[in-house]
MARDREN-597703 format. One line per 8 residues: for each residue x, y, z of C-alpha. Coordinates in nm, 4 decimals. Example, Ala and Ser with C-alpha at 12.3 -4.5 7.8 and 13.67 -1.06 7.14 Angstrom:
BEGIN
1.2300 -0.4500 0.7800; 1.3670 -0.1060 0.7140
//
This chain:
BEGIN
1.7075 0.1120 -1.8488; 1.5173 -0.0796 -1.5838; 1.4772 0.0302 -1.2250; 1.4148 -0.2314 -0.9558; 1.0848 -0.2181 -0.7719; 1.2216 -0.3995 -0.4694; 1.5348 -0.2388 -0.3233; 1.8335 -0.4566 -0.2478
1.7859 -0.6346 0.0799; 2.0379 -0.5813 0.3620; 2.1654 -0.2624 0.1971; 2.0881 0.1027 0.2809; 1.8141 0.2468 0.0608; 1.8991 0.5793 -0.1050; 1.5853 0.7336 -0.2476; 1.7976 0.9549 -0.4728
1.8848 0.6366 -0.6642; 1.5180 0.5833 -0.7557; 1.3775 0.8107 -1.0260; 1.0140 0.9011 -0.9435; 0.9513 0.9672 -1.3159; 1.0883 0.6330 -1.4320; 0.8883 0.4212 -1.6759; 0.9905 0.0609 -1.7297
0.8861 -0.0317 -2.0836; 0.7005 0.1459 -2.3640; 0.3883 0.2340 -2.1688; 0.1711 0.5401 -2.2186; -0.1565 0.6579 -2.0658; -0.3727 0.4662 -2.3114; -0.1905 0.1350 -2.2966; -0.1641 0.1643 -1.9188
-0.5401 0.2203 -1.8889; -0.6028 -0.0866 -2.1051; -0.3741 -0.3016 -1.8913; -0.5281 -0.1727 -1.5677; -0.8744 -0.2675 -1.6971; -0.7425 -0.6141 -1.7825; -0.5760 -0.6400 -1.4410; -0.8876 -0.5483 -1.2459
-1.0977 -0.7990 -1.4419; -0.8515 -1.0784 -1.3636; -0.7944 -0.9606 -1.0053; -1.1703 -0.9488 -0.9546; -1.2091 -1.3131 -1.0542; -0.9133 -1.4166 -0.8393; -1.0489 -1.2137 -0.5467; -1.3790 -1.4009 -0.5824
-1.1912 -1.7322 -0.5668; -0.9902 -1.6073 -0.2669; -1.3166 -1.5225 -0.0909; -1.4631 -1.8654 -0.1696; -1.1458 -2.0466 -0.0634; -1.1524 -1.8584 0.2698; -0.8048 -1.9697 0.3795; -0.5684 -1.6830 0.2990
-0.5714 -1.3048 0.2632; -0.3816 -1.0137 0.1071; -0.2742 -0.6898 0.2725; -0.1809 -0.4035 0.0400; 0.0027 -0.1279 0.2293; 0.0287 0.2163 0.0674; 0.2647 0.4771 0.2095; 0.3888 0.8049 0.0651
0.4357 1.1738 0.1158; 0.1350 1.4070 0.1061; -0.0152 1.4143 -0.2478; 0.1605 1.0906 -0.3452; -0.1749 0.9535 -0.4596; -0.2810 0.6846 -0.2156; -0.6521 0.7485 -0.2755; -0.6116 0.7543 -0.6527
-0.4086 0.4351 -0.6479; -0.6767 0.2555 -0.4477; -0.9461 0.3768 -0.6863; -0.7536 0.2570 -0.9922; -0.6519 -0.0802 -0.8487; -0.9951 -0.1782 -0.7143; -1.2492 -0.0349 -0.9599; -1.4424 -0.3273 -1.1043
-1.3658 -0.5639 -0.8157; -1.6583 -0.6688 -0.5964; -1.6410 -0.4429 -0.2862; -1.7197 -0.7454 -0.0684; -1.3733 -0.8752 -0.1543; -1.1768 -0.5983 0.0144; -1.1739 -0.3557 0.3048; -0.9986 -0.0173 0.3024
-0.8642 0.1377 0.6224; -0.7268 0.4925 0.6371; -0.5129 0.5499 0.9444; -0.5306 0.9025 1.0752; -0.4399 1.0562 1.4111; -0.4879 0.7919 1.6834; -0.7914 0.8196 1.9079; -0.7684 0.8429 2.2866
-0.8502 0.4732 2.3138; -0.5867 0.3795 2.0557; -0.3217 0.5830 2.2355; -0.3884 0.3792 2.5483; -0.2640 0.0663 2.3707; 0.0580 -0.0303 2.1945; 0.1098 0.1235 1.8498; 0.0185 -0.1988 1.6654
-0.3131 -0.2507 1.8470; -0.5252 -0.0490 1.6052; -0.3366 -0.1946 1.3094; -0.3897 -0.5575 1.3998; -0.7628 -0.4989 1.4397; -0.7792 -0.3830 1.0755; -0.5874 -0.6684 0.9137; -0.7903 -0.8631 0.6569
-0.9896 -1.1692 0.7509; -0.9348 -1.4917 0.5584; -1.0659 -1.4635 0.2058; -1.0322 -1.0862 0.1914; -0.8027 -0.8172 0.0551; -0.7158 -0.5445 0.3027; -0.5853 -0.2079 0.1865; -0.4097 0.0307 0.4232
-0.4051 0.4004 0.3326; -0.1114 0.4839 0.5585; -0.0288 0.2187 0.8131; 0.1803 0.1077 1.1104; 0.4738 0.2827 0.9416; 0.3384 0.6183 1.0555; 0.4874 0.5276 1.3940; 0.8399 0.5400 1.2500
0.7656 0.8321 1.0142; 0.5560 1.1218 1.1443; 0.6208 1.0104 1.5023; 0.9939 1.0228 1.4338; 0.9978 1.3466 1.2336; 0.7856 1.5349 1.4870; 0.9652 1.3784 1.7839; 0.6388 1.2580 1.9377
0.8247 0.9851 2.1247; 1.1932 0.9505 2.2201; 1.4359 0.8024 1.9678; 1.4841 0.5029 2.1951; 1.1135 0.4232 2.1467; 1.0730 0.4578 1.7711; 1.4006 0.2824 1.6966; 1.2682 -0.0330 1.8599
0.9590 -0.0286 1.6443; 1.1337 -0.1488 1.3274; 1.1870 -0.4937 1.4745; 0.8342 -0.4918 1.6197; 0.7002 -0.4176 1.2708; 0.9095 -0.6934 1.1154; 0.7822 -0.9374 1.3763; 0.4222 -0.8269 1.3190
0.4493 -0.8724 0.9423; 0.6229 -1.2085 0.9901; 0.3307 -1.3149 1.2083; 0.0818 -1.2110 0.9395; 0.2730 -1.4007 0.6710; 0.2937 -1.7121 0.8873; -0.0835 -1.7019 0.9301; -0.1668 -1.6826 0.5612
-0.1616 -1.3100 0.4849; 0.0483 -1.2008 0.1865; 0.1808 -0.8516 0.2620; 0.2410 -0.6207 -0.0361; 0.4016 -0.2896 0.0653; 0.4209 0.0042 -0.1763; 0.6005 0.3329 -0.1221; 0.4567 0.5861 -0.3681
0.7714 0.7809 -0.4520; 0.7219 1.1390 -0.5746; 0.9609 1.4297 -0.6191; 0.9426 1.7521 -0.4238; 0.8686 1.9438 -0.7448; 0.5787 1.7118 -0.8228; 0.4373 1.7620 -0.4747; 0.4499 2.1395 -0.5238
0.2567 2.1097 -0.8509; -0.0076 1.8914 -0.6931; -0.0528 2.1247 -0.3967; -0.0836 2.4192 -0.6350; -0.3411 2.2257 -0.8377; -0.5491 2.1740 -0.5245; -0.5435 2.5442 -0.4486; -0.6408 2.6306 -0.8058
-0.9432 2.3979 -0.8138; -1.2320 2.4958 -0.5821; -1.3565 2.1364 -0.5862; -1.0237 2.0139 -0.4472; -0.9460 2.2833 -0.1917; -1.1019 2.0695 0.0788; -0.7956 1.8465 0.0419; -0.5602 2.1333 0.1187
-0.4623 2.2327 0.4708; -0.2202 2.5053 0.5703; -0.0443 2.2420 0.7776; 0.0540 2.0723 0.4502; 0.3039 2.3525 0.3949; 0.4547 2.2969 0.7388; 0.4946 1.9281 0.6570; 0.6549 2.0175 0.3250
0.9269 2.2088 0.5092; 1.0215 1.8784 0.6699; 1.0685 1.7064 0.3324; 1.4308 1.6053 0.3941; 1.3499 1.4680 0.7385; 1.0702 1.2568 0.5943; 1.2920 1.1311 0.3128; 1.5478 1.0180 0.5696
1.2783 0.8509 0.7797; 1.1350 0.6721 0.4761; 1.4799 0.5560 0.3683; 1.5360 0.4002 0.7105; 1.1959 0.2285 0.7078; 1.2555 0.0964 0.3563; 1.5964 -0.0314 0.4626; 1.5117 -0.1835 0.7996
1.1771 -0.3365 0.7051; 1.2548 -0.4719 0.3584; 1.2204 -0.8384 0.4482; 1.1771 -1.1585 0.2536; 0.8309 -1.2146 0.3991; 0.7204 -0.8527 0.3394; 0.9428 -0.6691 0.0883; 0.9011 -0.3034 0.0004
0.8216 -0.1873 -0.3523; 0.9342 0.1628 -0.4511; 0.6740 0.2833 -0.7012; 0.7687 0.5715 -0.9353; 0.4859 0.8117 -0.8539; 0.5338 1.1345 -1.0492; 0.3218 0.9998 -1.3343; -0.0108 0.9016 -1.1837
-0.1061 0.6644 -1.4636; 0.2205 0.4724 -1.4333; 0.1923 0.4556 -1.0542; -0.1562 0.3060 -1.0923; -0.0324 0.0596 -1.3506; 0.2495 -0.0711 -1.1335; 0.0343 -0.1215 -0.8241; -0.2417 -0.2807 -1.0326
0.0161 -0.5185 -1.1802; 0.1432 -0.6063 -0.8325; -0.2036 -0.6885 -0.7028; -0.2788 -0.9064 -1.0033; 0.0594 -1.0840 -0.9853; 0.0146 -1.1458 -0.6128; -0.3258 -1.3062 -0.6606; -0.2061 -1.5088 -0.9588
0.0853 -1.6429 -0.7571; -0.1480 -1.7357 -0.4710; -0.3805 -1.9064 -0.7235; -0.6795 -1.9450 -0.4900; -0.9130 -2.2353 -0.5614; -1.2836 -2.2926 -0.5155; -1.3598 -2.5354 -0.2330; -1.4625 -2.8876 -0.3289
-1.8345 -2.9193 -0.3811; -2.0484 -3.1214 -0.1429; -2.0821 -3.4857 -0.2466; -2.4023 -3.5945 -0.4153; -2.5067 -3.2577 -0.5572; -2.5505 -3.4052 -0.9062; -2.8461 -3.6092 -0.7760; -3.0295 -3.3113 -0.6289
-3.3323 -3.1725 -0.8101; -3.4609 -2.8313 -0.7053; -3.8405 -2.8238 -0.7097
//
């Protein structure tokens, strides 16, 4: 049975309807790894052409609960691609300067230039997620941000940026296992913070906030993709496929060569 990646537009998203352990097709770890390697080779060539064309860009947005695997997804989807082709931005707690501007100010500064692929590890959606759950601003403020986000993404699309948004969907049980794995491995304890457990207590609140964001900001110009994330290898496969498919659809071309080059002799 298939499970849609893009939720139905203009309909409330219910995350309970999306199985985080779903696999569409007969994939396994080995065949997924082979396809990812194929994807990155093709994406790398297309990214090179995108860079040479220098007219359009791609923005890959990754959102998810703690331990959903944003770092691992980036590593899998970009390994083998020339680092000059993309820029990764991880959005953490806003600085004093950033707080003195509107919530999209720091985001817009990080959007990809023409010819590049930008990757957001967390994004502008934090301002309708953690800000909402922790009541950092009044409801009247964060509720207005959905339309601001839609307008921002519409502006990017109109100016040549293809926006690919991925929600890495994991179960609460899977998050527990991953947190326990971090505690058990001394080389990964640096990733663990006691505050993670406080955030985990707010699981239901975050699920509700994500459902609203996925519903209100699932637009034609920037649709959401709900990625089954309990199996890391399948999560990586799906996002790798999306990046490849996006670049293939864009089909960037090398610029025309300067006239008369065939008569030039380098001495």
